[in-house]
Every structure is written in C-alpha cells, then in structure tokens.
C-alpha positions in Angstrom: -78.7 25.3 40.5 -81.6 22.9 40.9 -85.1 24.3 41.0 -87.5 22.3 43.1 -90.9 23.5 44.2 -93.5 22.6 46.9 -97.2 23.2 46.2 -99.9 22.8 48.8 -102.8 20.9 47.5 -106.1 21.4 49.4 -108.4 18.4 49.9 -112.1 18.6 50.9 -112.5 15.4 52.8 -109.0 14.7 54.0 -106.0 16.8 55.1 -104.0 18.9 52.7 -101.1 17.2 50.9 -97.9 18.7 49.4 -96.8 18.2 45.8 -93.1 18.3 44.9 -92.1 19.2 41.3 -88.7 19.9 39.7 -87.4 21.4 36.5 -85.4 18.9 34.4 -81.8 20.2 34.0 -81.7 19.0 30.4 -85.1 20.1 29.0 -86.0 22.8 31.6 -89.5 21.2 31.7 -91.4 21.0 34.9 -91.8 17.4 36.1 -93.8 15.8 38.9 -91.8 14.1 41.6 -94.2 13.0 44.4 -97.0 13.9 46.8 -96.5 13.9 50.6 -98.9 14.1 53.5 -96.6 16.1 55.7 -94.9 19.3 54.8 -91.8 18.2 56.6 -91.6 15.1 54.4 -92.0 17.3 51.3 -89.2 19.5 52.5 -86.9 16.5 53.1 -87.7 15.2 49.6 -87.0 18.6 48.1 -83.6 18.8 49.9 -82.7 15.3 48.7 -83.8 16.1 45.2 -81.7 19.3 45.0 -78.6 17.5 46.1 -79.3 14.8 43.5 -79.8 17.3 40.7 -76.8 19.5 41.6 -74.6 16.4 41.8 -75.6 15.3 38.3 -77.0 12.0 39.6 -79.9 10.1 38.1 -83.2 11.0 39.6 -85.2 8.1 40.9 -88.9 8.7 40.7 -91.1 7.2 43.4 -93.7 5.2 41.5 -96.1 2.5 42.5 -96.0 -0.9 40.8 -98.8 -0.7 38.2 -99.6 -4.4 38.5 -100.2 -4.0 42.3 -101.6 -0.6 42.8 -105.1 -1.8 41.9 -105.0 -4.6 44.5 -107.3 -4.4 47.5 -106.4 -4.6 51.2 -107.7 -8.2 51.2 -104.9 -9.2 48.8 -102.2 -8.1 51.2 -104.0 -9.5 54.2 -103.9 -12.9 52.5 -100.2 -12.5 51.8 -99.5 -11.6 55.4 -101.6 -14.4 56.7 -99.6 -16.9 54.6 -96.4 -15.4 55.9 -97.5 -15.8 59.6 -98.7 -19.4 59.0 -95.3 -20.2 57.5 -93.4 -18.6 60.4 -95.6 -20.6 62.8 -94.6 -23.8 61.1 -90.9 -22.8 61.1 -91.2 -22.0 64.8 -90.1 -18.4 64.5 -93.6 -17.3 65.6 -95.5 -18.9 68.5 -98.9 -20.5 67.7 -100.6 -18.1 70.2 -99.0 -15.0 68.6 -99.8 -16.2 65.1 -103.4 -17.0 66.1 -103.8 -13.5 67.5 -102.4 -11.8 64.4 -104.6 -13.8 62.1 -107.7 -13.3 64.3 -107.3 -9.5 64.1 -107.1 -9.7 60.3 -110.8 -10.5 60.3 -111.8 -7.1 61.6 -109.3 -5.4 59.2 -110.8 -7.3 56.3 -114.3 -6.3 57.3 -113.3 -2.6 57.6 -110.9 -2.1 54.8 -110.9 -5.4 52.8 -112.5 -4.2 49.6 -110.8 -0.8 49.5 -107.8 -0.4 47.1 -104.6 -0.3 49.0 -103.7 3.1 47.6 -106.9 4.7 49.0 -106.0 3.9 52.6 -105.2 7.2 54.3 -103.8 8.2 57.7 -107.2 9.7 58.7 -109.0 6.4 57.9 -106.5 4.5 60.1 -106.8 7.0 63.0 -110.6 6.7 62.9 -110.3 2.9 63.0 -108.0 3.1 65.9 -110.3 5.5 67.8 -113.3 3.3 67.3 -111.4 0.2 68.6 -110.1 2.1 71.6 -113.7 3.2 72.4 -115.1 -0.3 71.8 -112.5 -2.1 73.8 -109.4 -0.4 75.1 -106.3 1.5 74.0 -104.3 -1.8 74.4 -106.6 -3.5 72.0 -106.4 -0.6 69.5 -102.6 -0.7 69.6 -102.7 -4.4 68.8 -105.0 -3.8 65.8 -102.8 -0.9 64.7 -99.7 -3.1 64.7 -101.4 -5.7 62.4 -102.6 -3.0 60.1 -99.1 -1.5 59.9 -97.7 -4.9 59.0 -100.1 -5.3 56.1 -99.4 -1.8 54.8 -95.7 -2.2 55.3 -95.9 -5.3 53.1 -97.8 -3.3 50.4 -95.1 -0.6 50.6 -92.3 -3.2 50.3 -94.0 -4.7 47.2 -94.2 -1.1 45.8 -98.0 -1.1 45.6 -97.8 2.3 47.4 -95.1 4.9 47.5 -96.0 6.3 50.9 -96.9 4.4 54.1 -99.9 6.2 55.7 -99.5 4.2 58.9 -95.8 4.9 59.5 -96.2 8.1 61.5 -99.2 6.9 63.7 -98.0 6.4 67.3 -99.4 3.9 69.8 -102.0 5.1 72.3 -100.9 5.5 75.9 -102.1 2.5 78.0 -101.0 3.9 81.4 -104.3 5.5 82.3 -106.2 2.4 81.3 -104.2 -0.3 83.1 -106.5 -2.8 84.7 -106.2 -3.0 88.5 -109.2 -5.2 89.2 -108.4 -8.0 91.7 -110.2 -10.3 94.1 -109.9 -10.6 97.8 -109.4 -14.0 99.4 -113.1 -14.1 100.3 -114.1 -13.2 96.7 -111.9 -16.0 95.5 -113.8 -18.5 97.7 -117.1 -17.3 96.2 -115.7 -17.8 92.7 -114.4 -21.3 93.5 -117.8 -22.2 95.1 -119.6 -21.2 92.0 -117.1 -23.1 89.8 -117.7 -26.3 91.7 -121.4 -26.1 90.9 -120.9 -26.0 87.1 -120.5 -28.9 84.6 -117.1 -27.6 83.8 -115.9 -28.0 87.5 -113.6 -30.9 86.5 -111.2 -28.4 84.9 -112.3 -24.8 85.7 -111.7 -25.1 89.4 -108.1 -26.1 88.6 -107.8 -23.3 86.0 -108.9 -20.6 88.4 -106.6 -21.9 91.1 -103.6 -21.9 88.7 -104.4 -18.3 87.9 -105.0 -16.9 91.4 -102.5 -19.0 93.3 -99.7 -19.2 90.7 -100.4 -16.1 88.5 -100.9 -18.2 85.3 -102.1 -16.6 82.1 -104.6 -18.4 80.0 -101.9 -19.6 77.6 -99.8 -21.1 80.4 -102.9 -23.0 81.7 -103.9 -24.4 78.3 -100.3 -25.4 77.4 -99.6 -27.0 80.8 -98.6 -30.7 80.6 -98.3 -33.4 83.2 -94.6 -33.7 82.4 -94.2 -30.2 83.9 -95.6 -31.3 87.2 -93.9 -33.3 90.0 -96.6 -33.9 92.7 -94.1 -35.7 95.0 -91.3 -33.1 95.1 -90.6 -32.2 98.8 -94.1 -33.2 99.9 -95.8 -30.1 98.4 -94.9 -30.8 94.7 -93.3 -28.5 92.0 -94.6 -27.2 88.8 -92.8 -25.5 85.9 -94.6 -22.8 83.9 -93.6 -21.5 80.5 -94.9 -18.2 79.1 -94.5 -18.0 75.3 -95.1 -14.3 75.3 -91.7 -13.5 76.9 -90.2 -17.0 76.8 -90.0 -17.1 80.6 -89.7 -20.2 82.7 -90.7 -20.2 86.3 -90.6 -23.0 88.9 -93.2 -22.9 91.7 -93.9 -25.0 94.8 -97.5 -26.2 94.4 -100.0 -24.5 96.7 -102.2 -26.9 98.8 -105.5 -26.1 97.1 -103.9 -26.3 93.6 -102.3 -29.7 94.5 -105.6 -31.1 95.6 -107.3 -29.8 92.4 -104.5 -31.4 90.3 -105.0 -34.8 92.0 -108.8 -34.6 91.5 -108.2 -33.7 87.8 -105.8 -36.6 87.3 -108.3 -39.0 88.9 -111.2 -37.7 86.8 -109.2 -38.1 83.6 -108.2 -41.7 84.5 -111.8 -42.6 85.3 -113.3 -41.1 82.2 -110.7 -42.6 79.9 -111.3 -46.1 81.4 -115.1 -45.8 81.2 -115.2 -44.6 77.6 -112.1 -46.4 76.3 -110.5 -43.2 75.2 -107.0 -43.4 73.8 -104.5 -40.9 75.2 -103.0 -38.8 72.5 -101.3 -36.0 74.5 -100.8 -35.0 78.1 -102.4 -31.5 78.5 -103.7 -31.0 82.0 -106.6 -28.6 81.3 -107.5 -30.0 77.9 -109.7 -32.6 76.3 -110.3 -36.1 77.8 -107.8 -37.6 75.3 -105.1 -35.1 76.5 -105.2 -32.9 73.4 -105.0 -29.1 73.9 -108.2 -27.1 74.2 -108.5 -23.9 72.2 -110.0 -21.9 75.1 -112.4 -22.0 78.1 -113.9 -18.5 77.6 -117.6 -19.6 77.7 -117.1 -21.7 80.8 -115.3 -18.8 82.5 -118.0 -16.3 81.6 -120.7 -18.6 83.0 -118.9 -18.9 86.3 -118.1 -15.2 86.6 -121.7 -14.1 85.8 -123.2 -16.3 88.5 -121.0 -14.7 91.1 -122.7 -11.4 90.8 -119.5 -9.3 91.3 -120.0 -5.5 90.9 -116.6 -5.3 89.2 -116.1 -6.3 85.6 -113.7 -9.3 85.9 -111.7 -10.7 83.1 -109.8 -14.0 83.4 -106.5 -12.2 83.0 -107.3 -10.1 86.1 -106.4 -13.2 88.1 -102.8 -12.3 87.4 -103.4 -8.9 89.1 -105.1 -10.8 92.0 -102.0 -12.9 92.3 -99.6 -10.0 92.4 -101.8 -7.9 94.7 -102.1 -10.6 97.2 -98.4 -11.2 97.2 -97.9 -7.6 98.2 -100.7 -7.6 100.7 -99.3 -10.8 102.3 -96.0 -9.0 102.9 -94.0 -9.6 99.7 -92.4 -6.8 97.7 -93.1 -5.8 94.1 -89.7 -7.5 93.3 -91.1 -10.7 94.6 -94.3 -10.3 92.6 -92.3 -9.5 89.4 -90.1 -12.6 89.9 -93.0 -15.0 90.8 -95.3 -13.9 88.0 -92.5 -13.9 85.4 -92.3 -10.3 84.4 -89.1 -9.5 82.4 -89.7 -5.8 82.7 -89.9 -4.5 86.4 -92.1 -1.6 85.2 -94.9 -4.1 84.6 -95.2 -4.5 88.3 -95.0 -0.8 89.3 -98.8 -0.6 89.4 -98.7 -2.5 92.7 -96.2 -0.2 94.5 -99.0 1.8 96.1 -100.2 -1.3 97.9 -96.9 -1.5 99.9 -98.1 1.5 101.9 -101.0 -0.5 103.3 -98.7 -3.0 105.1 -96.8 -0.8 107.5 -96.7 3.0 107.3 -95.4 4.6 110.5 -96.3 8.1 109.4 -99.9 7.0 108.7 -100.0 5.4 112.1 -98.8 8.6 113.8 -101.3 10.6 111.8 -104.2 8.4 113.0 -103.0 8.8 116.6 -102.8 12.5 116.1 -106.4 12.7 115.0 -107.5 10.5 117.9 -105.8 12.9 120.4 -107.5 16.0 119.0 
C-alpha cells in the first residue's frame, strides 16, 4: 500500500504551505512530490498519488521548466502583449479590448515586473487587488486581476511555475459599487451650455448629445461613421450604433437636438477641409478633420465637466445611466431601456427598477392622502 505524507510548513511572512512526500515503492526512500498553498489541494494530490502508486503507474513529478523559472514577470507580460497584438490583427480581439488589456499591463509591470515569476504569491496578488479597489473601484480591480491571471496562466502553461497563485482568487462583488449617477434635463442643458463655450464645441456638443439622447458609450461615439447615419430617413433621420463590447447593433431615430448637432458637425468639417485643403482619409464623425479616428476626448470632457460645478462626481460613462434613467422617468419600462441601450443581459438594467415606482404608485398616493387627512 502506498505511503504518502502531508507536512505543514510554517512561513513567517506568508501563509503556511503543505508539502507532500511519498515513499518510492522500489527503493523505500522518501521523495519530495510537491508543495501546495491549500491543504485541500495537498489532500487531493495525496489521493491521486496513492492511486497512481497502488496501480503501479509511473509517477509524474510536477517540476518547473529550469530555463523559464528564472524569468521575470516582465518576460511573460511581453509574451502576452505580443499575443494580444496578434489577435487584434487577426480580428479575434477588438482594438478597444486589446488596447485595454495592454494598457493595464503597464501597472502590472510597474508593480511586479522585476520579480521572478516563481516569487509571485496569492497574498501579493490580493494586496494588489485591494489597493486597486481602494484607488479606483472593485470593477477596476477585477479588470486588473483578469489581466494578471492571463499572464500567470501563460507562465503556468509554459511550465515556468507548477502552481498558479491566482487561480483561486475570486472577483470582487461590484453590486454595492454600481454607479447610479445621472443628470436631470436641466443639468443636461447646463452641460451643453458649457460645452458650447469651449474650443472643442465642434465635436463635444455632439458627443454629449449622442451619449445622453442615444445612450452611446465612448467607443460607439469614436467609432461612429457617416455611413451609419441617414439624415433624411422619415424626416427625423436614422442612425445605427455598433457596440464592440457585446457585438450589439441598434437602430435609432435621431433625436432633434442630435440631428441639429450632426448637421452643424458636417458643415464644420466641410468648411475646415475646404479652407485648409485637407484630404479626406476616413469618415469618422467625432474624429480628426481628415476623418481619421480620434483616440479619445478625455481632456476635453473633463474641462467641460469641471466648469459646470456639479456636486456629483460625473464620468462620461454616466451619460448611459442618464439615458436609461430618463427613459424610465419619461414613462418607459426597464425592458425599453435595456433594448434601447443595447444590454444583452437584462440584469444590467435592474438598477433602474426602483425608478418605476416614481411614475405611478397608487399605494403611495393613498398613503399621502391618509397623512393629509390626519
């Protein structure tokens, strides 16, 4: 019968680990099998090893690749970045997603880059996640955790490490930290008024209207092309949005203010191109004068937001919440909001269900009358 032992190995700075040893059936000598961070993993390895020995099978020892175990985290970050760039060229990874992944590698390189891949522990990763959650949000921490896990998974696949320290780390709950900031119609007017005073008014007024009146995310605005817009469709016009995040197409009738802003943007582009003799290279609506896609408009947005003096901390993505909220307050349902904003998962729109009670609640009306009569 196989003899396999588990020994607890105390650690001063990190959590205790569990060492698994076995006695070789042929030589009866004690041999090292592996070290595990969890006792449950050590027990599972022991059970598997006992079956292997009793069955007379060859024992496969978990060993790291000697040529890779001295590589740093930077080495595997570089490999992962090359992979994401290749997938971007192939079309299996969207440019926005690839850019997000590669951008987050910068922080990971700064934090862990020079460390040997084998020295990365679960505790280090948990500390990193906690700091990011405190600095930004649990959602941001989860995104960084995903990228770290991809890097470490690659190291595990290449056999640079025998145990993946990130495998058992769960995502943080984002439910309590959902952003519910939105603007009222009056606040939207204030925002647009300030946008019209800025040098960036030729495109930022339109960008804000696309967000608050059509629920566009930043990516949808930056990717929008004139070929997706029909200004003459049924008098109001029609516009087709495409969200790369969930590959969702949605067709909207153009809102009056947005249509006016689109016509002004088109006239401005034609005027500037004619004055400066600029050759048209692409057809992006909210882009450069030559039609090429802009990378972002973050600085322009922050300038407009800060001049408004709102008490609430407003991100550009909050305009999607503004859009959904005002759909419900205007008499629409959360199903309408989910369909119009392009949510594939209805649970994404559940945060707005409490607003439906503001529209018409007979019990609330009766309660108000009851208090007035007492």
